[in-house]
N, C-alpha and C positions, 0 to 999 in steps of 0.2 A: 889144817891138820890132815894127815893121811895115815893109813895103817902101815906099820912097818912090816915088810914082807917076811921077816924072820920071826919076830916076836908077837906081832899082832897089835902091839901097843900104838897109841896115837903119837905122832911125831910131827914137828914142823917140817915143811918141805917147800922148796922153791918151784917144784913141779906144779903146785896149785897155789895161785896167788890171789884168789878171791877171798871175800869175807863171808861168813855165814852163821846161821843159827839153826837150832832144831825146833820143830813144832811137834809137840807130843799129841798122841791120839786123844788124850783126855782134855785137851785145851778148851774146846767148846763144840757146839753142835755143827758149825760150819766145817771144822776139821773132821769131825765124825762123818759128815756127808761126803766130803772129798775122799776119805778113806774107803767108804762103802762104794763109791763110784769107781775108784781104782780097782778094787777087788772084783767088781762086776765086769769091768772092761778086760782085765787080765785073766780072769777065771782062776785067780790065786787067792787063798784065804787071807783075810785081813790080819790075822794073828801072825802071819809069816813076815809082815812088813816092819821095817825100821821106822823110827819117827821121820817125818818129812823134813828134809833139809832145805832151807831157803838160802840161796847164794846170790851174791852181788858181785858182778865183775865190772870194774871201772876201766878206763882207758889203759890198754896194754896188758890187762890181767887175763890170765888163761889157766887152763889145766892141761898139762902135757898128756900125751897118749898113755893110756893106762887101761887096765882090765878091772871089772867090778867083782869077779869071783876072787876067792882068796887063795894065796899061796901058802900062808902060814896055817898051822894046825889049830892055834888058839881061836881064831875067828871062825874056823870051820866047825868047831864044837858048839858055838852059840848059834843055832839055827841053820847050820850048814852053809854051803855056798850061797852067794847072792845069785839067784836064778834069773831074775828079771830086773830091769831098771825102767822107771817111768820118769821122763824129763818133761816138766811142764814149764812152758815159757810164759813168764809174767810180764814181759815188756818186749817191745820191738827194739831192734838194734839197727842203727843207721848203716853201719858197716862193720864186718867182722863178727866175732862171737858165735860163729857156726859150730855145730857139733859135727865132727868129721870122723869117719871110720876108715883109717888108712889101710887096713887089711881086708876090707870087704871085697867079696867077689864082684860086687856091683860098682866098684870104684870108678870105672871108666864109662859107666852107662849113662851119665848125665852130663851134657855139655855145660860148661861154666863160663859166663862172660865176665866183664870187669866188675860186676856187682858182687862177685864172690871174692873173698880174701885169698891170698896166696896159700895160706894154711888149708883152706877148704878145698883147694884144687888138688890136694894130695890124696884124696880119697872120696868115698861117697859122703856127701855132706847134706845137712839140713840147716836151713836158716832159722834163727830164733824169731818167731812171730807170736806176738801176744795172743794168748788163748789157745795156741796149738800145744799138743802133747806128743811125745815120741816114746814108743815102747820098743825095747829091744831085749833080747835074751842073751845071757852070758854063758849058758850051758846048752849043749846039744840035747835032743829029746831023750837020750839015754843017760842024762845027768853028768856027762863028762864036760869039762871046761872047753869053751869055744874060743880059740885065740883070735878068730875073725871079729870077735866083739870088742877088740881093741878100739878105743875111741878117745877123742880129745875135745876140749872146748877151745876153739881158736881165740887168739887175742882179740879183744875189743879194739877196733880202730877208731870208731866214731860213735858216741853215745855211751850208754851203759846197759848191761844185761842183768836182768833179774830172772831167776829160775827157781823151781822147786823140784827137788829130786826125791824119788821114792824108790828105795831098794827093797826087793822082796826075796826072801830066802826060801830054800827048799823045805824047811821045817819051821815050826813056831819059833818066833824070835821074842825073847823077853825084853820089853821096853824098859830102859833105865828109869828108875823112879825119880832121880834128882837131876837137876840141870847140870850143864857142863861147867867145869872150873878149870881154867887154863887148858882147855881143849880135851880134857879127860872126862868121861862119864862116871858119875859116882852113884 
């Protein structure tokens, strides 16, 4: 499921082919400790964060290039834009599965050999290594959207990719109280 750019509603999309679930802040003490650690690392308040999303990418699955800030007004009202994203890599991937930033100013700064996928060679890329985390901002310091934050999850070529995503808004974000049903939060 992804957010519809016009309405903000969740919708199915072939741009994102992974499977996933949400872990809510109130799950247990381990989740609470992870939330606190993210807030300390990013210097952003815990209450501005969405629930952590656990994603599984199997062979060939990917997430096409996209932005994490919102185009629609409905999602901007609930906590404002997503200001920052923390990607936590929960598994090693033998080949593929990189996070790539095709619009990054640094896209040509790192030489890439055959251990990188063709997708990763299209921009600045980070390999998914278990235990690593990637922090990037979707907004400029003046809170305007940064189109250079465009990013994608390259297709998994060999192995599978597990990750945890934490989106952090500019304002407090009310965590949904109930679980998802058919991709919608209630």
